[in-house]
C-alpha positions as a LaTeX table, in Angstrom:
\begin{tabular}{lrrr}
\hline
Residue & $x$ (\AA) & $y$ (\AA) & $z$ (\AA) \\
\hline
Met1 & 49.11 & 59.46 & $-224.44$ \\
Gly2 & 45.69 & 61.08 & $-224.13$ \\
Glu3 & 44.52 & 64.60 & $-224.72$ \\
Pro4 & 46.73 & 67.23 & $-223.05$ \\
Ile5 & 45.29 & 68.91 & $-219.99$ \\
Leu6 & 46.43 & 72.34 & $-221.21$ \\
Glu7 & 47.14 & 73.61 & $-224.71$ \\
Thr8 & 47.72 & 77.06 & $-226.14$ \\
Arg9 & 47.81 & 77.74 & $-229.86$ \\
Gly10 & 49.24 & 80.90 & $-231.35$ \\
Leu11 & 48.83 & 82.87 & $-228.14$ \\
Val12 & 49.50 & 86.59 & $-228.60$ \\
Lys13 & 49.31 & 89.42 & $-226.08$ \\
Arg14 & 50.01 & 92.98 & $-227.19$ \\
Phe15 & 50.48 & 95.98 & $-224.94$ \\
Gly16 & 50.56 & 98.79 & $-227.47$ \\
Gly17 & 53.52 & 98.05 & $-229.69$ \\
Val18 & 55.00 & 95.49 & $-227.29$ \\
Leu19 & 54.45 & 91.77 & $-227.85$ \\
Ala20 & 54.44 & 90.18 & $-224.39$ \\
Thr21 & 53.56 & 86.78 & $-225.83$ \\
Asp22 & 54.29 & 86.15 & $-229.48$ \\
Asp23 & 52.63 & 83.22 & $-231.28$ \\
Leu24 & 53.10 & 81.05 & $-228.20$ \\
Ser25 & 52.05 & 77.41 & $-228.34$ \\
Val26 & 52.46 & 75.26 & $-225.22$ \\
Thr27 & 51.17 & 71.78 & $-224.37$ \\
Leu28 & 51.08 & 70.20 & $-220.90$ \\
Glu29 & 50.28 & 66.57 & $-220.20$ \\
Glu30 & 48.27 & 65.43 & $-217.19$ \\
Gly31 & 50.53 & 65.10 & $-214.15$ \\
Glu32 & 53.46 & 66.93 & $-215.73$ \\
Phe33 & 55.69 & 69.32 & $-213.79$ \\
Arg34 & 56.61 & 71.99 & $-216.34$ \\
Ala35 & 58.91 & 74.92 & $-215.62$ \\
Val36 & 58.95 & 78.12 & $-217.65$ \\
Ile37 & 62.14 & 80.14 & $-217.55$ \\
Gly38 & 63.43 & 83.20 & $-219.32$ \\
Pro39 & 65.02 & 86.58 & $-218.69$ \\
Asn40 & 63.08 & 89.46 & $-217.14$ \\
Gly41 & 60.51 & 90.74 & $-219.62$ \\
Ala42 & 60.26 & 87.41 & $-221.44$ \\
Gly43 & 56.48 & 87.23 & $-220.87$ \\
Lys44 & 56.37 & 84.52 & $-218.21$ \\
Thr45 & 53.96 & 86.21 & $-215.79$ \\
Thr46 & 51.88 & 87.50 & $-218.69$ \\
Leu47 & 51.53 & 83.90 & $-219.86$ \\
Ile48 & 50.28 & 82.75 & $-216.45$ \\
Ala49 & 47.82 & 85.65 & $-216.27$ \\
Gln50 & 46.39 & 84.63 & $-219.64$ \\
Leu51 & 46.19 & 80.97 & $-218.65$ \\
Met52 & 44.24 & 81.91 & $-215.51$ \\
Gly53 & 41.95 & 84.30 & $-217.39$ \\
Glu54 & 43.21 & 87.46 & $-215.71$ \\
Leu55 & 44.38 & 88.84 & $-219.07$ \\
Ala56 & 42.52 & 88.26 & $-222.32$ \\
Pro57 & 44.82 & 87.29 & $-225.19$ \\
Ser58 & 44.99 & 89.50 & $-228.25$ \\
Ala59 & 44.89 & 86.36 & $-230.39$ \\
Gly60 & 45.13 & 82.61 & $-230.03$ \\
Ile61 & 43.34 & 79.81 & $-228.20$ \\
Ile62 & 43.62 & 78.30 & $-224.72$ \\
Arg63 & 42.20 & 74.82 & $-224.16$ \\
Phe64 & 41.89 & 73.17 & $-220.75$ \\
Ala65 & 40.85 & 69.54 & $-220.36$ \\
Gly66 & 39.61 & 69.56 & $-223.94$ \\
Glu67 & 37.49 & 72.71 & $-223.59$ \\
Asn68 & 38.12 & 76.08 & $-225.20$ \\
Val69 & 38.40 & 78.40 & $-222.19$ \\
Thr70 & 39.88 & 81.39 & $-224.02$ \\
Arg71 & 36.98 & 83.70 & $-223.11$ \\
Leu72 & 36.39 & 82.40 & $-219.59$ \\
Gly73 & 37.37 & 84.57 & $-216.63$ \\
Pro74 & 39.19 & 83.36 & $-213.51$ \\
Pro75 & 36.06 & 82.08 & $-211.68$ \\
Gly76 & 35.07 & 79.88 & $-214.62$ \\
Arg77 & 38.56 & 78.48 & $-214.94$ \\
Ala78 & 38.80 & 77.89 & $-211.20$ \\
Arg79 & 35.56 & 75.90 & $-211.30$ \\
Arg80 & 37.08 & 73.73 & $-214.02$ \\
Gly81 & 40.14 & 72.97 & $-211.93$ \\
Met82 & 42.72 & 75.69 & $-212.53$ \\
Ala83 & 44.39 & 77.47 & $-209.62$ \\
Arg84 & 47.06 & 80.14 & $-209.33$ \\
Ser85 & 49.06 & 80.54 & $-206.17$ \\
Phe86 & 49.42 & 83.99 & $-204.60$ \\
Gln87 & 46.74 & 85.43 & $-206.90$ \\
Ile88 & 43.71 & 83.28 & $-206.10$ \\
Thr89 & 42.83 & 85.04 & $-202.88$ \\
Ser90 & 44.28 & 87.45 & $-200.36$ \\
Leu91 & 45.11 & 85.86 & $-197.06$ \\
Cys92 & 42.98 & 87.06 & $-194.17$ \\
Pro93 & 45.78 & 88.21 & $-191.86$ \\
Ser94 & 43.77 & 88.09 & $-188.63$ \\
Phe95 & 42.40 & 84.60 & $-189.35$ \\
Thr96 & 44.34 & 81.49 & $-188.49$ \\
Ala97 & 46.05 & 79.43 & $-191.16$ \\
Leu98 & 43.37 & 76.78 & $-190.65$ \\
Asp99 & 40.55 & 79.29 & $-191.12$ \\
Asn100 & 42.10 & 80.65 & $-194.32$ \\
Val101 & 42.21 & 77.19 & $-195.84$ \\
Ala102 & 38.76 & 76.24 & $-194.52$ \\
Leu103 & 37.28 & 79.27 & $-196.30$ \\
Ala104 & 38.88 & 78.08 & $-199.54$ \\
Val105 & 37.48 & 74.57 & $-199.01$ \\
Gln106 & 34.05 & 76.10 & $-198.45$ \\
Ala107 & 34.32 & 78.10 & $-201.67$ \\
Arg108 & 35.43 & 75.04 & $-203.62$ \\
Asp109 & 32.40 & 73.10 & $-202.41$ \\
Gly110 & 30.11 & 75.83 & $-203.74$ \\
His111 & 28.83 & 77.15 & $-200.44$ \\
Ser112 & 28.06 & 80.80 & $-200.05$ \\
Phe113 & 30.44 & 82.70 & $-197.83$ \\
Arg114 & 28.55 & 82.91 & $-194.56$ \\
Phe115 & 29.89 & 84.46 & $-191.42$ \\
Trp116 & 33.34 & 83.01 & $-190.69$ \\
Arg117 & 32.20 & 81.28 & $-187.49$ \\
Asp118 & 30.29 & 78.80 & $-189.68$ \\
Val119 & 33.64 & 77.64 & $-191.03$ \\
Arg120 & 34.96 & 77.03 & $-187.53$ \\
Ser121 & 31.88 & 75.02 & $-186.51$ \\
Asp122 & 31.87 & 72.76 & $-189.59$ \\
Gly123 & 33.88 & 69.67 & $-188.70$ \\
Arg124 & 34.08 & 68.48 & $-192.31$ \\
Leu125 & 35.59 & 71.76 & $-193.48$ \\
Gln126 & 38.01 & 71.77 & $-190.58$ \\
Ala127 & 39.12 & 68.20 & $-191.31$ \\
Arg128 & 39.74 & 68.91 & $-194.98$ \\
Ala129 & 41.55 & 72.15 & $-194.14$ \\
Ser130 & 43.76 & 70.32 & $-191.64$ \\
Glu131 & 44.62 & 67.75 & $-194.29$ \\
Val132 & 45.62 & 70.44 & $-196.78$ \\
Leu133 & 47.69 & 72.32 & $-194.18$ \\
Ala134 & 49.57 & 69.13 & $-193.39$ \\
Gln135 & 50.19 & 68.60 & $-197.09$ \\
Ala136 & 51.66 & 72.11 & $-197.26$ \\
Gly137 & 53.87 & 71.49 & $-194.22$ \\
Leu138 & 51.99 & 73.87 & $-191.93$ \\
Ala139 & 50.17 & 71.54 & $-189.55$ \\
Arg140 & 52.02 & 72.95 & $-186.53$ \\
Arg141 & 50.97 & 76.50 & $-187.45$ \\
Ala142 & 47.28 & 75.70 & $-187.96$ \\
His143 & 46.06 & 77.89 & $-185.10$ \\
Asp144 & 48.45 & 80.79 & $-185.66$ \\
Thr145 & 47.21 & 83.85 & $-187.52$ \\
Ala146 & 48.35 & 84.37 & $-191.09$ \\
Ala147 & 49.89 & 87.68 & $-190.07$ \\
Ser148 & 52.17 & 85.93 & $-187.57$ \\
Leu149 & 53.62 & 83.52 & $-190.14$ \\
Ala150 & 57.07 & 84.07 & $-191.61$ \\
His151 & 57.33 & 85.14 & $-195.24$ \\
Gly152 & 58.03 & 81.62 & $-196.46$ \\
Glu153 & 55.21 & 80.19 & $-194.38$ \\
Gln154 & 52.78 & 82.71 & $-195.84$ \\
Arg155 & 53.78 & 81.52 & $-199.31$ \\
Gln156 & 53.20 & 77.94 & $-198.20$ \\
Leu157 & 49.79 & 79.00 & $-196.87$ \\
Glu158 & 48.91 & 80.61 & $-200.20$ \\
Ile159 & 49.72 & 77.34 & $-201.93$ \\
Ala160 & 47.58 & 75.53 & $-199.35$ \\
Val161 & 44.70 & 77.88 & $-200.18$ \\
Ala162 & 45.17 & 76.99 & $-203.86$ \\
Leu163 & 45.31 & 73.26 & $-203.07$ \\
Ala164 & 42.06 & 73.50 & $-201.11$ \\
Gly165 & 40.26 & 73.68 & $-204.44$ \\
Arg166 & 41.71 & 70.29 & $-205.51$ \\
Pro167 & 43.07 & 71.80 & $-208.73$ \\
Arg168 & 43.91 & 69.75 & $-211.79$ \\
Leu169 & 46.36 & 72.47 & $-212.85$ \\
Leu170 & 48.40 & 74.56 & $-210.43$ \\
Leu171 & 50.09 & 77.72 & $-211.76$ \\
Leu172 & 52.98 & 78.91 & $-209.60$ \\
Asp173 & 54.59 & 82.29 & $-210.22$ \\
Glu174 & 58.03 & 82.51 & $-208.58$ \\
Pro175 & 57.20 & 80.81 & $-205.27$ \\
Met176 & 60.85 & 81.04 & $-204.18$ \\
Ala177 & 61.05 & 84.85 & $-204.48$ \\
Gly178 & 62.36 & 86.62 & $-201.42$ \\
Met179 & 63.05 & 83.48 & $-199.44$ \\
Gly180 & 66.03 & 82.73 & $-197.24$ \\
Arg181 & 67.81 & 79.39 & $-197.24$ \\
Glu182 & 65.56 & 77.61 & $-194.72$ \\
Asp183 & 62.30 & 78.95 & $-196.19$ \\
Gly184 & 63.55 & 77.99 & $-199.63$ \\
Arg185 & 64.38 & 74.47 & $-198.50$ \\
Gln186 & 60.88 & 74.02 & $-197.10$ \\
Met187 & 59.30 & 75.33 & $-200.30$ \\
Val188 & 61.37 & 72.91 & $-202.40$ \\
Glu189 & 60.20 & 70.05 & $-200.18$ \\
Leu190 & 56.60 & 71.15 & $-200.69$ \\
Leu191 & 56.99 & 71.37 & $-204.48$ \\
Arg192 & 58.65 & 67.97 & $-204.57$ \\
Ala193 & 55.77 & 66.49 & $-202.56$ \\
Leu194 & 53.24 & 68.02 & $-205.00$ \\
Lys195 & 55.03 & 66.64 & $-208.05$ \\
Gly196 & 52.89 & 64.01 & $-209.73$ \\
Arg197 & 49.83 & 64.80 & $-207.60$ \\
Ser198 & 48.76 & 67.81 & $-209.69$ \\
Thr199 & 49.79 & 69.14 & $-213.05$ \\
Ile200 & 52.11 & 72.06 & $-212.27$ \\
Leu201 & 53.35 & 74.95 & $-214.36$ \\
Leu202 & 56.11 & 76.76 & $-212.51$ \\
Val203 & 57.67 & 80.12 & $-213.35$ \\
Glu204 & 60.88 & 80.42 & $-211.37$ \\
His205 & 64.28 & 82.12 & $-211.52$ \\
Asp206 & 66.04 & 79.67 & $-209.19$ \\
Met207 & 67.71 & 77.36 & $-211.69$ \\
Asp208 & 68.62 & 74.75 & $-209.06$ \\
Val209 & 64.92 & 74.36 & $-208.30$ \\
Val210 & 63.92 & 74.33 & $-211.96$ \\
Phe211 & 66.45 & 71.77 & $-213.09$ \\
Gly212 & 65.99 & 69.68 & $-209.97$ \\
Leu213 & 62.20 & 69.34 & $-210.15$ \\
Ala214 & 60.87 & 69.89 & $-213.67$ \\
Asp215 & 59.97 & 67.07 & $-216.03$ \\
Arg216 & 60.28 & 69.49 & $-218.93$ \\
Ile217 & 61.33 & 73.12 & $-219.27$ \\
Ser218 & 60.12 & 75.75 & $-221.72$ \\
Val219 & 62.34 & 78.75 & $-222.39$ \\
Leu220 & 60.75 & 82.10 & $-223.25$ \\
Val221 & 62.63 & 84.98 & $-224.83$ \\
Tyr222 & 60.78 & 88.13 & $-225.94$ \\
Gly223 & 57.45 & 86.32 & $-225.64$ \\
Arg224 & 58.44 & 83.40 & $-227.85$ \\
Cys225 & 59.21 & 79.84 & $-226.82$ \\
Ile226 & 62.68 & 79.11 & $-228.19$ \\
Ala227 & 63.00 & 75.61 & $-226.72$ \\
Thr228 & 61.12 & 72.94 & $-224.74$ \\
Gly229 & 62.74 & 69.78 & $-223.46$ \\
Thr230 & 63.98 & 67.79 & $-220.51$ \\
Pro231 & 66.41 & 69.48 & $-218.14$ \\
Ala232 & 69.27 & 67.65 & $-219.85$ \\
Glu233 & 68.10 & 68.78 & $-223.30$ \\
Ile234 & 67.77 & 72.38 & $-222.17$ \\
Arg235 & 71.22 & 72.34 & $-220.58$ \\
Ala236 & 72.65 & 71.02 & $-223.85$ \\
Ser237 & 70.90 & 73.60 & $-226.07$ \\
Glu238 & 73.33 & 76.10 & $-227.52$ \\
Glu239 & 70.47 & 78.48 & $-228.33$ \\
Val240 & 69.31 & 78.45 & $-224.72$ \\
Arg241 & 72.81 & 78.96 & $-223.38$ \\
Lys242 & 73.30 & 81.98 & $-225.60$ \\
Ala243 & 69.86 & 83.48 & $-225.01$ \\
Tyr244 & 69.43 & 82.90 & $-221.31$ \\
Leu245 & 71.90 & 80.81 & $-219.41$ \\
Gly246 & 74.75 & 83.13 & $-220.42$ \\
Glu247 & 77.15 & 80.44 & $-221.52$ \\
Gly248 & 77.35 & 81.22 & $-225.21$ \\
Asp249 & 79.88 & 83.30 & $-227.10$ \\
Ala250 & 80.21 & 86.90 & $-225.97$ \\
\hline
\end{tabular}
């Protein structure tokens, strides 16, 4: 096994007297699908924000692909291959799904953002954007505006925008939130299709999704990681059942 693609050591984030992450050390291997679970207030979203560079840690180190990126902001981390769904960019509601993804492809390739018509006239950008939309299950909605998409489809489009950058690490913060049964089914299909193609760190409250897709699961409680293991190991952990899954003694 080679060097991990992502590693945190002793990560701490304080908000006044509150420890949102408390001496947190996490390691992800290339190609792994890791889920992070925990009760509300466990520090899951704060962890993702630190990994993406949106929040500076109070202490600790973050390494990505062997490089210390602790002091890098989101643009620097994005250039190195990190992406966060739903936070990377705001969808342009009046642009089509295809145009939204084409703009992200253009940004990934290092072009300046010219007037949007340049995106529509560039066949290479359009072809790559079409490929990404198909990967996200939105090929049939390519020419519909982002504003006209259903809630679940907009979430799929946001993931497509993230995928346009060909990320080595994809950070997903509760992609199932607010979805109905059909939207949720489509999102699960998308996540399953992405498994093994990118390294994924998923924060999610839907336990069926977590235990059905993750290679390994890390459990956060009060900013600390109390357990990491396979789904079977996490299910069998008495500490996890008591702290989070609600199956321990009263």
